[in-house]
Biopython code that builds the backbone (N, CA, C, O; Angstrom):
import numpy as np
from Bio.PDB.StructureBuilder import StructureBuilder

atoms = [
    (1, "MET", "N", (-13.171, -187.067, -97.436)),
    (1, "MET", "CA", (-11.838, -187.255, -96.923)),
    (1, "MET", "C", (-11.656, -188.723, -96.553)),
    (1, "MET", "O", (-12.630, -189.424, -96.279)),
    (2, "THR", "N", (-10.429, -189.178, -96.547)),
    (2, "THR", "CA", (-10.136, -190.577, -96.256)),
    (2, "THR", "C", (-9.381, -190.675, -94.936)),
    (2, "THR", "O", (-8.422, -189.942, -94.694)),
    (3, "ILE", "N", (-9.833, -191.596, -94.089)),
    (3, "ILE", "CA", (-9.145, -191.865, -92.825)),
    (3, "ILE", "C", (-8.862, -193.364, -92.739)),
    (3, "ILE", "O", (-9.466, -194.171, -93.445)),
    (4, "THR", "N", (-7.934, -193.708, -91.862)),
    (4, "THR", "CA", (-7.637, -195.108, -91.578)),
    (4, "THR", "C", (-8.192, -195.426, -90.194)),
    (4, "THR", "O", (-8.001, -194.665, -89.245)),
    (5, "VAL", "N", (-8.877, -196.554, -90.094)),
    (5, "VAL", "CA", (-9.410, -197.013, -88.808)),
    (5, "VAL", "C", (-8.730, -198.325, -88.469)),
    (5, "VAL", "O", (-8.653, -199.234, -89.296)),
    (6, "LYS", "N", (-8.233, -198.415, -87.230)),
    (6, "LYS", "CA", (-7.615, -199.646, -86.741)),
    (6, "LYS", "C", (-8.412, -200.128, -85.535)),
    (6, "LYS", "O", (-8.642, -199.379, -84.586)),
    (7, "LEU", "N", (-8.829, -201.389, -85.589)),
    (7, "LEU", "CA", (-9.577, -201.999, -84.491)),
    (7, "LEU", "C", (-8.699, -203.037, -83.805)),
    (7, "LEU", "O", (-8.054, -203.850, -84.467)),
    (8, "PHE", "N", (-8.678, -203.007, -82.486)),
    (8, "PHE", "CA", (-7.817, -203.902, -81.730)),
    (8, "PHE", "C", (-8.622, -204.827, -80.824)),
    (8, "PHE", "O", (-9.726, -204.505, -80.385)),
    (9, "ALA", "N", (-8.025, -205.983, -80.563)),
    (9, "ALA", "CA", (-8.559, -206.982, -79.625)),
    (9, "ALA", "C", (-10.014, -207.333, -79.968)),
    (9, "ALA", "O", (-10.315, -207.666, -81.114)),
    (10, "THR", "N", (-10.897, -207.260, -79.000)),
    (10, "THR", "CA", (-12.281, -207.692, -79.188)),
    (10, "THR", "C", (-13.060, -206.805, -80.157)),
    (10, "THR", "O", (-14.140, -207.187, -80.607)),
    (11, "LEU", "N", (-12.537, -205.648, -80.479)),
    (11, "LEU", "CA", (-13.241, -204.751, -81.402)),
    (11, "LEU", "C", (-13.158, -205.207, -82.852)),
    (11, "LEU", "O", (-13.871, -204.681, -83.706)),
    (12, "LYS", "N", (-12.298, -206.174, -83.138)),
    (12, "LYS", "CA", (-12.177, -206.688, -84.505)),
    (12, "LYS", "C", (-13.477, -207.331, -84.987)),
    (12, "LYS", "O", (-13.660, -207.528, -86.188)),
    (13, "GLN", "N", (-14.376, -207.657, -84.068)),
    (13, "GLN", "CA", (-15.659, -208.232, -84.475)),
    (13, "GLN", "C", (-16.542, -207.215, -85.209)),
    (13, "GLN", "O", (-17.553, -207.587, -85.805)),
    (14, "TYR", "N", (-16.159, -205.925, -85.164)),
    (14, "TYR", "CA", (-16.937, -204.872, -85.815)),
    (14, "TYR", "C", (-16.378, -204.462, -87.174)),
    (14, "TYR", "O", (-16.855, -203.501, -87.778)),
    (15, "GLY", "N", (-15.378, -205.181, -87.652)),
    (15, "GLY", "CA", (-14.837, -204.866, -88.973)),
    (15, "GLY", "C", (-13.408, -205.334, -89.113)),
    (15, "GLY", "O", (-12.842, -205.933, -88.199)),
    (16, "SER", "N", (-12.836, -205.057, -90.260)),
    (16, "SER", "CA", (-11.450, -205.439, -90.525)),
    (16, "SER", "C", (-10.518, -204.733, -89.546)),
    (16, "SER", "O", (-10.801, -203.630, -89.078)),
    (17, "GLU", "N", (-9.418, -205.383, -89.252)),
    (17, "GLU", "CA", (-8.447, -204.838, -88.304)),
    (17, "GLU", "C", (-7.953, -203.454, -88.743)),
    (17, "GLU", "O", (-7.838, -202.542, -87.926)),
    (18, "ILE", "N", (-7.667, -203.310, -90.028)),
    (18, "ILE", "CA", (-7.248, -202.022, -90.582)),
    (18, "ILE", "C", (-8.099, -201.757, -91.818)),
    (18, "ILE", "O", (-8.198, -202.600, -92.709)),
    (19, "GLN", "N", (-8.710, -200.581, -91.860)),
    (19, "GLN", "CA", (-9.546, -200.244, -93.004)),
    (19, "GLN", "C", (-9.452, -198.756, -93.317)),
    (19, "GLN", "O", (-9.334, -197.922, -92.419)),
    (20, "GLU", "N", (-9.507, -198.448, -94.588)),
    (20, "GLU", "CA", (-9.578, -197.056, -95.022)),
    (20, "GLU", "C", (-11.022, -196.770, -95.380)),
    (20, "GLU", "O", (-11.654, -197.515, -96.130)),
    (21, "ILE", "N", (-11.536, -195.677, -94.829)),
    (21, "ILE", "CA", (-12.916, -195.318, -95.137)),
    (21, "ILE", "C", (-12.987, -193.851, -95.565)),
    (21, "ILE", "O", (-12.171, -193.026, -95.155)),
    (22, "THR", "N", (-13.965, -193.558, -96.385)),
    (22, "THR", "CA", (-14.197, -192.193, -96.822)),
    (22, "THR", "C", (-15.365, -191.644, -96.014)),
    (22, "THR", "O", (-16.433, -192.252, -95.935)),
    (23, "VAL", "N", (-15.133, -190.479, -95.415)),
    (23, "VAL", "CA", (-16.148, -189.843, -94.576)),
    (23, "VAL", "C", (-16.267, -188.375, -94.984)),
    (23, "VAL", "O", (-15.325, -187.807, -95.538)),
    (24, "PRO", "N", (-17.414, -187.761, -94.713)),
    (24, "PRO", "CA", (-17.561, -186.339, -95.051)),
    (24, "PRO", "C", (-16.768, -185.441, -94.104)),
    (24, "PRO", "O", (-16.464, -185.828, -92.976)),
    (25, "GLU", "N", (-16.437, -184.235, -94.575)),
    (25, "GLU", "CA", (-15.798, -183.238, -93.722)),
    (25, "GLU", "C", (-16.663, -183.035, -92.478)),
    (25, "GLU", "O", (-17.891, -183.076, -92.558)),
    (26, "GLY", "N", (-16.025, -182.819, -91.341)),
    (26, "GLY", "CA", (-16.759, -182.587, -90.101)),
    (26, "GLY", "C", (-17.123, -183.846, -89.341)),
    (26, "GLY", "O", (-17.745, -183.770, -88.281)),
    (27, "THR", "N", (-16.742, -185.011, -89.866)),
    (27, "THR", "CA", (-17.032, -186.278, -89.190)),
    (27, "THR", "C", (-16.247, -186.349, -87.880)),
    (27, "THR", "O", (-15.064, -186.016, -87.830)),
    (28, "THR", "N", (-16.928, -186.789, -86.827)),
    (28, "THR", "CA", (-16.287, -186.934, -85.526)),
    (28, "THR", "C", (-15.930, -188.395, -85.268)),
    (28, "THR", "O", (-16.361, -189.297, -85.986)),
    (29, "VAL", "N", (-15.140, -188.598, -84.234)),
    (29, "VAL", "CA", (-14.805, -189.957, -83.806)),
    (29, "VAL", "C", (-16.088, -190.708, -83.466)),
    (29, "VAL", "O", (-16.237, -191.872, -83.837)),
    (30, "ALA", "N", (-17.005, -190.065, -82.773)),
    (30, "ALA", "CA", (-18.278, -190.705, -82.418)),
    (30, "ALA", "C", (-19.059, -191.126, -83.663)),
    (30, "ALA", "O", (-19.697, -192.179, -83.672)),
    (31, "ASP", "N", (-19.009, -190.306, -84.710)),
    (31, "ASP", "CA", (-19.697, -190.656, -85.960)),
    (31, "ASP", "C", (-19.137, -191.951, -86.543)),
    (31, "ASP", "O", (-19.893, -192.808, -87.001)),
    (32, "VAL", "N", (-17.819, -192.090, -86.524)),
    (32, "VAL", "CA", (-17.182, -193.295, -87.071)),
    (32, "VAL", "C", (-17.553, -194.512, -86.228)),
    (32, "VAL", "O", (-17.822, -195.585, -86.768)),
    (33, "ILE", "N", (-17.568, -194.352, -84.932)),
    (33, "ILE", "CA", (-17.945, -195.463, -84.046)),
    (33, "ILE", "C", (-19.367, -195.925, -84.365)),
    (33, "ILE", "O", (-19.646, -197.124, -84.382)),
    (34, "LYS", "N", (-20.261, -194.972, -84.618)),
    (34, "LYS", "CA", (-21.639, -195.320, -84.998)),
    (34, "LYS", "C", (-21.666, -196.023, -86.351)),
    (34, "LYS", "O", (-22.402, -196.992, -86.535)),
    (35, "MET", "N", (-20.858, -195.532, -87.305)),
    (35, "MET", "CA", (-20.803, -196.159, -88.637)),
    (35, "MET", "C", (-20.357, -197.609, -88.548)),
    (35, "MET", "O", (-20.815, -198.456, -89.314)),
    (36, "LEU", "N", (-19.453, -197.891, -87.602)),
    (36, "LEU", "CA", (-18.941, -199.250, -87.425)),
    (36, "LEU", "C", (-19.909, -200.123, -86.629)),
    (36, "LEU", "O", (-19.682, -201.321, -86.456)),
    (37, "LYS", "N", (-20.992, -199.509, -86.147)),
    (37, "LYS", "CA", (-22.023, -200.212, -85.372)),
    (37, "LYS", "C", (-21.482, -200.788, -84.063)),
    (37, "LYS", "O", (-21.892, -201.862, -83.622)),
    (38, "ILE", "N", (-20.555, -200.054, -83.458)),
    (38, "ILE", "CA", (-20.061, -200.437, -82.137)),
    (38, "ILE", "C", (-21.046, -199.867, -81.123)),
    (38, "ILE", "O", (-21.250, -198.654, -81.086)),
    (39, "PRO", "N", (-21.660, -200.712, -80.300)),
    (39, "PRO", "CA", (-22.663, -200.222, -79.348)),
    (39, "PRO", "C", (-22.081, -199.180, -78.384)),
    (39, "PRO", "O", (-20.916, -199.254, -77.993)),
    (40, "GLU", "N", (-22.916, -198.217, -78.016)),
    (40, "GLU", "CA", (-22.487, -197.180, -77.066)),
    (40, "GLU", "C", (-22.083, -197.772, -75.727)),
    (40, "GLU", "O", (-21.309, -197.163, -74.988)),
    (41, "SER", "N", (-22.593, -198.947, -75.410)),
    (41, "SER", "CA", (-22.284, -199.582, -74.123)),
    (41, "SER", "C", (-20.864, -200.165, -74.072)),
    (41, "SER", "O", (-20.383, -200.526, -72.998)),
    (42, "VAL", "N", (-20.196, -200.256, -75.225)),
    (42, "VAL", "CA", (-18.836, -200.811, -75.269)),
    (42, "VAL", "C", (-17.842, -199.709, -74.896)),
    (42, "VAL", "O", (-17.748, -198.702, -75.599)),
    (43, "PRO", "N", (-17.091, -199.888, -73.785)),
    (43, "PRO", "CA", (-16.105, -198.872, -73.422)),
    (43, "PRO", "C", (-14.942, -198.883, -74.421)),
    (43, "PRO", "O", (-14.490, -199.943, -74.854)),
    (44, "LEU", "N", (-14.470, -197.690, -74.777)),
    (44, "LEU", "CA", (-13.414, -197.574, -75.787)),
    (44, "LEU", "C", (-12.339, -196.571, -75.391)),
    (44, "LEU", "O", (-12.607, -195.585, -74.704)),
    (45, "LEU", "N", (-11.138, -196.841, -75.833)),
    (45, "LEU", "CA", (-10.070, -195.844, -75.854)),
    (45, "LEU", "C", (-9.999, -195.378, -77.297)),
    (45, "LEU", "O", (-9.931, -196.194, -78.216)),
    (46, "ARG", "N", (-10.016, -194.059, -77.499)),
    (46, "ARG", "CA", (-10.018, -193.475, -78.844)),
    (46, "ARG", "C", (-8.716, -192.708, -79.049)),
    (46, "ARG", "O", (-8.450, -191.726, -78.357)),
    (47, "ILE", "N", (-7.913, -193.160, -79.997)),
    (47, "ILE", "CA", (-6.606, -192.563, -80.260)),
    (47, "ILE", "C", (-6.566, -192.090, -81.715)),
    (47, "ILE", "O", (-6.817, -192.874, -82.631)),
    (48, "VAL", "N", (-6.254, -190.819, -81.926)),
    (48, "VAL", "CA", (-6.088, -190.285, -83.278)),
    (48, "VAL", "C", (-4.652, -189.808, -83.416)),
    (48, "VAL", "O", (-4.200, -188.929, -82.683)),
    (49, "ASN", "N", (-3.947, -190.399, -84.361)),
    (49, "ASN", "CA", (-2.542, -190.036, -84.613)),
    (49, "ASN", "C", (-1.724, -190.045, -83.324)),
    (49, "ASN", "O", (-0.957, -189.119, -83.061)),
    (50, "ALA", "N", (-1.895, -191.098, -82.522)),
    (50, "ALA", "CA", (-1.154, -191.348, -81.281)),
    (50, "ALA", "C", (-1.530, -190.420, -80.123)),
    (50, "ALA", "O", (-0.788, -190.333, -79.144)),
    (51, "VAL", "N", (-2.668, -189.725, -80.216)),
    (51, "VAL", "CA", (-3.123, -188.839, -79.145)),
    (51, "VAL", "C", (-4.527, -189.254, -78.725)),
    (51, "VAL", "O", (-5.405, -189.435, -79.569)),
    (52, "HIS", "N", (-4.741, -189.406, -77.405)),
    (52, "HIS", "CA", (-6.066, -189.751, -76.887)),
    (52, "HIS", "C", (-7.003, -188.574, -77.138)),
    (52, "HIS", "O", (-6.662, -187.431, -76.834)),
    (53, "VAL", "N", (-8.197, -188.854, -77.700)),
    (53, "VAL", "CA", (-9.151, -187.788, -78.015)),
    (53, "VAL", "C", (-10.536, -188.119, -77.460)),
    (53, "VAL", "O", (-10.832, -189.262, -77.112)),
    (54, "LYS", "N", (-11.367, -187.092, -77.391)),
    (54, "LYS", "CA", (-12.755, -187.256, -76.962)),
    (54, "LYS", "C", (-13.614, -187.643, -78.167)),
    (54, "LYS", "O", (-13.193, -187.467, -79.310)),
    (55, "PRO", "N", (-14.813, -188.167, -77.915)),
    (55, "PRO", "CA", (-15.682, -188.601, -79.016)),
    (55, "PRO", "C", (-16.059, -187.484, -79.993)),
    (55, "PRO", "O", (-16.343, -187.754, -81.160)),
    (56, "ASP", "N", (-16.064, -186.232, -79.526)),
    (56, "ASP", "CA", (-16.465, -185.129, -80.403)),
    (56, "ASP", "C", (-15.313, -184.571, -81.242)),
    (56, "ASP", "O", (-15.482, -183.565, -81.932)),
    (57, "TYR", "N", (-14.149, -185.213, -81.188)),
    (57, "TYR", "CA", (-12.997, -184.767, -81.984)),
    (57, "TYR", "C", (-13.335, -184.864, -83.472)),
    (57, "TYR", "O", (-13.787, -185.908, -83.944)),
    (58, "LYS", "N", (-13.116, -183.777, -84.203)),
    (58, "LYS", "CA", (-13.381, -183.772, -85.647)),
    (58, "LYS", "C", (-12.152, -184.287, -86.394)),
    (58, "LYS", "O", (-11.050, -183.755, -86.261)),
    (59, "LEU", "N", (-12.372, -185.317, -87.167)),
    (59, "LEU", "CA", (-11.290, -185.946, -87.920)),
    (59, "LEU", "C", (-10.896, -185.100, -89.121)),
    (59, "LEU", "O", (-11.691, -184.325, -89.652)),
    (60, "LYS", "N", (-9.627, -185.277, -89.537)),
    (60, "LYS", "CA", (-9.099, -184.573, -90.696)),
    (60, "LYS", "C", (-8.644, -185.602, -91.723)),
    (60, "LYS", "O", (-8.358, -186.749, -91.380)),
    (61, "ASP", "N", (-8.579, -185.189, -92.976)),
    (61, "ASP", "CA", (-8.130, -186.070, -94.041)),
    (61, "ASP", "C", (-6.769, -186.662, -93.693)),
    (61, "ASP", "O", (-5.848, -185.937, -93.318)),
    (62, "GLY", "N", (-6.647, -187.971, -93.818)),
    (62, "GLY", "CA", (-5.386, -188.655, -93.548)),
    (62, "GLY", "C", (-5.192, -189.114, -92.113)),
    (62, "GLY", "O", (-4.200, -189.776, -91.807)),
    (63, "ASP", "N", (-6.128, -188.772, -91.222)),
    (63, "ASP", "CA", (-6.010, -189.198, -89.816)),
    (63, "ASP", "C", (-6.074, -190.711, -89.704)),
    (63, "ASP", "O", (-6.659, -191.394, -90.545)),
    (64, "THR", "N", (-5.456, -191.217, -88.642)),
    (64, "THR", "CA", (-5.573, -192.622, -88.269)),
    (64, "THR", "C", (-6.267, -192.687, -86.921)),
    (64, "THR", "O", (-5.776, -192.153, -85.927)),
    (65, "LEU", "N", (-7.415, -193.349, -86.902)),
    (65, "LEU", "CA", (-8.193, -193.551, -85.675)),
    (65, "LEU", "C", (-7.989, -194.981, -85.218)),
    (65, "LEU", "O", (-8.308, -195.925, -85.941)),
    (66, "ALA", "N", (-7.458, -195.140, -84.016)),
    (66, "ALA", "CA", (-7.274, -196.467, -83.428)),
    (66, "ALA", "C", (-8.258, -196.608, -82.270)),
    (66, "ALA", "O", (-8.356, -195.725, -81.417)),
    (67, "LEU", "N", (-8.978, -197.713, -82.246)),
    (67, "LEU", "CA", (-9.951, -197.981, -81.189)),
    (67, "LEU", "C", (-9.524, -199.225, -80.413)),
    (67, "LEU", "O", (-9.255, -200.278, -80.991)),
    (68, "PHE", "N", (-9.471, -199.077, -79.100)),
    (68, "PHE", "CA", (-9.045, -200.164, -78.213)),
    (68, "PHE", "C", (-10.099, -200.379, -77.135)),
    (68, "PHE", "O", (-10.741, -199.426, -76.695)),
    (69, "PRO", "N", (-10.281, -201.634, -76.705)),
    (69, "PRO", "CA", (-11.059, -201.834, -75.479)),
    (69, "PRO", "C", (-10.166, -201.394, -74.314)),
    (69, "PRO", "O", (-8.945, -201.344, -74.465)),
    (70, "PRO", "N", (-10.753, -201.073, -73.156)),
    (70, "PRO", "CA", (-9.906, -200.684, -72.026)),
    (70, "PRO", "C", (-8.883, -201.761, -71.707)),
    (70, "PRO", "O", (-9.156, -202.957, -71.811)),
    (71, "ILE", "N", (-7.712, -201.312, -71.319)),
    (71, "ILE", "CA", (-6.617, -202.240, -71.018)),
    (71, "ILE", "C", (-6.372, -202.177, -69.513)),
    (71, "ILE", "O", (-6.204, -201.098, -68.946)),
    (72, "ALA", "N", (-6.354, -203.333, -68.881)),
    (72, "ALA", "CA", (-6.119, -203.401, -67.449)),
    (72, "ALA", "C", (-5.365, -204.680, -67.144)),
    (72, "ALA", "O", (-5.301, -205.600, -67.960)),
    (73, "GLY", "N", (-4.812, -204.713, -65.979)),
    (73, "GLY", "CA", (-4.112, -205.924, -65.562)),
    (73, "GLY", "C", (-2.854, -205.591, -64.797)),
    (73, "GLY", "O", (-2.531, -204.427, -64.561)),
    (74, "GLY", "N", (-2.165, -206.622, -64.423)),
    (74, "GLY", "CA", (-0.953, -206.429, -63.642)),
    (74, "GLY", "C", (-1.262, -206.284, -62.173)),
    (74, "GLY", "O", (-2.414, -206.368, -61.748)),
    (75, "GLN", "N", (-0.212, -206.064, -61.404)),
    (75, "GLN", "CA", (-0.424, -205.912, -59.966)),
    (75, "GLN", "C", (0.300, -204.729, -59.432)),
    (75, "GLN", "O", (0.231, -204.451, -58.235)),
]
sb = StructureBuilder()
sb.init_structure("model")
sb.init_model(0)
sb.init_chain("A")
sb.init_seg("    ")
for serial, (resi, resn, name, xyz) in enumerate(atoms, 1):
    if name == "N":
        sb.init_residue(resn, " ", resi, " ")
    sb.init_atom(name, np.array(xyz, "f"), 0.0, 1.0, " ", f" {name:<3s}", serial, name[0])
structure = sb.get_structure()
């Protein structure tokens, strides 16, 4: 199956900003993070098709996975 991965801000160091990758059925968000070689110590926001998901979320063909570093700021 094919999914789109979008990396934002400092996560762009782990690959192209937008990339299409082919993964086997049953692949989870955590599996993709490992494939991209993003260390487990890096905190992430994981969004699939505009919905926040847990690392064990199983991706489906055509999904878009967006990965963000935590966002903070303001007063």
